C-alpha positions as CSV (number, residue, x, y, z in Angstrom):
1,X,-1.3,-5.3,-1.6
2,X,-3.6,-2.4,-1.4
3,X,-4.1,-2.0,-5.1
4,X,-4.5,-5.2,-5.9
5,X,-6.7,-6.1,-3.1
6,X,-9.0,-3.0,-4.2
7,X,-9.3,-4.1,-7.5
8,X,-10.1,-8.0,-6.6
9,X,-13.1,-6.4,-4.2
10,X,-13.9,-3.9,-7.0
11,X,-14.3,-7.0,-9.3
12,X,-16.1,-9.1,-7.0
13,X,-18.7,-6.8,-6.0
14,X,-19.1,-5.4,-9.7
15,X,-21.7,-7.5,-10.5
16,X,-25.2,-5.7,-11.1
17,X,-24.3,-3.6,-8.1
18,X,-21.5,-2.0,-9.4
19,X,-18.3,-1.1,-7.3
20,X,-16.2,2.1,-8.0
21,X,-12.4,1.8,-7.3
22,X,-10.6,5.6,-6.5
23,X,-6.9,5.5,-5.7
24,X,-5.7,7.8,-3.5
25,X,-2.3,7.7,-5.6
26,X,-3.9,9.6,-7.9
27,X,-4.5,12.9,-5.5
28,X,-0.9,13.6,-4.6
29,X,-0.1,16.9,-4.2
30,X,1.0,18.5,-7.6
31,X,4.4,20.6,-7.4
32,X,3.0,24.0,-7.3
33,X,1.7,23.1,-4.2
34,X,4.8,21.1,-2.4
35,X,5.9,23.7,0.1
36,X,8.6,22.4,2.9
37,X,5.5,23.2,5.3
38,X,2.8,21.1,3.6
39,X,5.1,18.3,3.1
40,X,6.6,18.3,6.7
41,X,2.9,18.1,8.0
42,X,2.0,14.3,8.3
43,X,0.2,13.3,5.1
44,X,0.5,16.6,3.8
45,X,1.6,14.9,0.2
46,X,-1.9,14.6,-0.7
47,X,-3.9,17.1,-2.4
48,X,-6.6,16.5,0.1
49,X,-8.8,19.6,-0.8
50,X,-8.9,18.0,-4.2
51,X,-10.2,14.7,-2.6
52,X,-12.9,16.2,-0.5
53,X,-14.1,18.5,-3.5
54,X,-14.1,15.8,-6.0
55,X,-14.8,12.7,-4.8
56,X,-15.9,13.2,-1.2
57,X,-19.3,14.4,-2.3
58,X,-20.4,11.3,-4.6
59,X,-19.3,8.2,-2.2
60,X,-22.5,8.2,-0.8
61,X,-24.7,8.5,-4.2
62,X,-25.2,5.7,-6.7
63,X,-24.5,7.9,-9.5
64,X,-21.5,7.7,-11.4
65,X,-18.9,11.0,-11.2
66,X,-15.6,11.8,-12.6
67,X,-12.1,13.4,-11.6
68,X,-8.8,14.1,-12.8
69,X,-6.2,11.8,-11.4
70,X,-2.9,13.2,-10.6
71,X,-0.1,11.6,-12.3
72,X,3.3,11.3,-10.9
73,X,4.9,10.2,-14.4
74,X,4.4,13.5,-16.1
75,X,3.5,15.8,-12.7
76,X,0.0,17.0,-14.0
77,X,-3.5,16.1,-13.9
78,X,-4.7,13.3,-16.6
79,X,-7.4,12.9,-18.4
80,X,-10.8,12.5,-16.8
81,X,-11.1,9.3,-15.0
82,X,-15.2,8.2,-14.4
83,X,-15.9,6.1,-11.7
84,X,-19.4,4.2,-13.1
85,X,-22.7,4.6,-11.3
86,X,-22.8,2.1,-8.4
87,X,-24.0,1.1,-4.9
88,X,-19.9,0.3,-3.9
89,X,-17.2,2.5,-3.3
90,X,-14.0,1.6,-2.5
91,X,-11.6,4.2,-1.9
92,X,-7.6,2.5,-1.9
93,X,-4.4,4.1,-0.6
94,X,-2.0,4.6,2.4
95,X,-3.6,8.3,2.9
96,X,-6.7,7.2,2.3
97,X,-8.1,7.4,6.3
98,X,-6.4,11.2,6.9
99,X,-8.9,12.6,9.4
100,X,-8.9,16.0,6.9
101,X,-10.9,13.8,5.1
102,X,-13.8,12.9,7.9
103,X,-15.2,9.8,8.6
104,X,-16.4,8.7,5.3
105,X,-15.7,5.1,5.3
106,X,-18.0,2.2,6.5
107,X,-15.4,0.0,6.8
108,X,-11.3,0.1,6.8
109,X,-8.5,-2.5,6.3
110,X,-4.9,-1.9,6.9
111,X,-2.5,-4.2,5.1
112,X,0.7,-4.7,7.3
113,X,3.7,-6.3,5.5
114,X,7.2,-7.1,6.5
115,X,10.1,-4.4,5.5
116,X,11.8,-7.1,3.1
117,X,8.3,-7.6,1.3
118,X,7.6,-3.9,1.0
119,X,11.3,-3.3,-0.6
120,X,10.9,-6.8,-3.0
121,X,7.1,-5.2,-4.4
122,X,8.7,-1.5,-4.6
123,X,12.0,-2.6,-6.5
124,X,9.7,-4.7,-8.9
125,X,7.2,-1.9,-9.4
126,X,9.6,1.3,-9.4
127,X,12.9,0.1,-10.3
128,X,16.4,0.9,-8.2
129,X,15.9,4.6,-8.5
130,X,12.1,4.5,-7.4
131,X,13.0,2.0,-4.8
132,X,15.8,4.4,-3.3
133,X,13.4,7.4,-3.2
134,X,11.0,5.1,-1.7
135,X,13.3,4.3,1.1
136,X,15.0,8.1,1.5
137,X,11.4,9.9,0.7
138,X,8.0,8.6,0.7
139,X,8.0,5.8,3.2
140,X,9.6,7.9,5.9
141,X,6.8,10.1,5.3
142,X,4.0,7.3,5.4
143,X,5.4,5.9,8.4
144,X,5.2,9.7,10.0
145,X,1.3,9.6,8.8
146,X,0.7,6.2,10.1
147,X,2.4,7.2,13.4
148,X,0.8,10.7,13.6
149,X,-2.9,9.6,13.1
150,X,-2.8,6.1,14.5
151,X,-4.1,4.6,10.9
152,X,-3.4,1.1,11.6
153,X,-5.0,1.2,15.3
154,X,-8.1,2.8,13.8
155,X,-8.5,0.2,11.4
156,X,-11.9,-2.5,11.8
157,X,-9.4,-4.6,9.8
158,X,-5.7,-5.4,9.9
159,X,-4.1,-8.1,7.2
160,X,-0.6,-9.0,8.2
161,X,1.4,-11.0,6.1
162,X,4.8,-11.6,5.7
163,X,5.0,-13.5,2.2
164,X,7.5,-12.5,0.2
165,X,5.3,-12.5,-3.2
166,X,5.4,-10.4,-5.8
């Protein structure tokens, strides 16, 4: 739902003003930085340092910029991604509100779905083995992050849905 909503909002705001969409999933931590200590820290599986360097300085500017997204498939940085010039910037992703990134957002939206909806969407997107990895590793890390930093409570808008649409 987050990525779909981000793309839809970017499309709506695109027009003549332009809207750049940045995915936090493209800032996951590379293997060389995945220490046990780092991964035990809430939100520590995101490469905050790179996001602070490559994205944050550009968010309040209308000029285009670029960064290199991390690919979970290749476990490496991919080719440069260009964010077009524009008035609007949308950062989507569970870890986009980490306190280390500062208070860079004008408006924060938090999406909530039931566990069954979440599992159905993950199964469709990741397959059986991917779902198992999310249930065993990634979702507990995400929940620890939400709890540690009260992410849902700090949102300006919370969207709650129990629809099992995939």
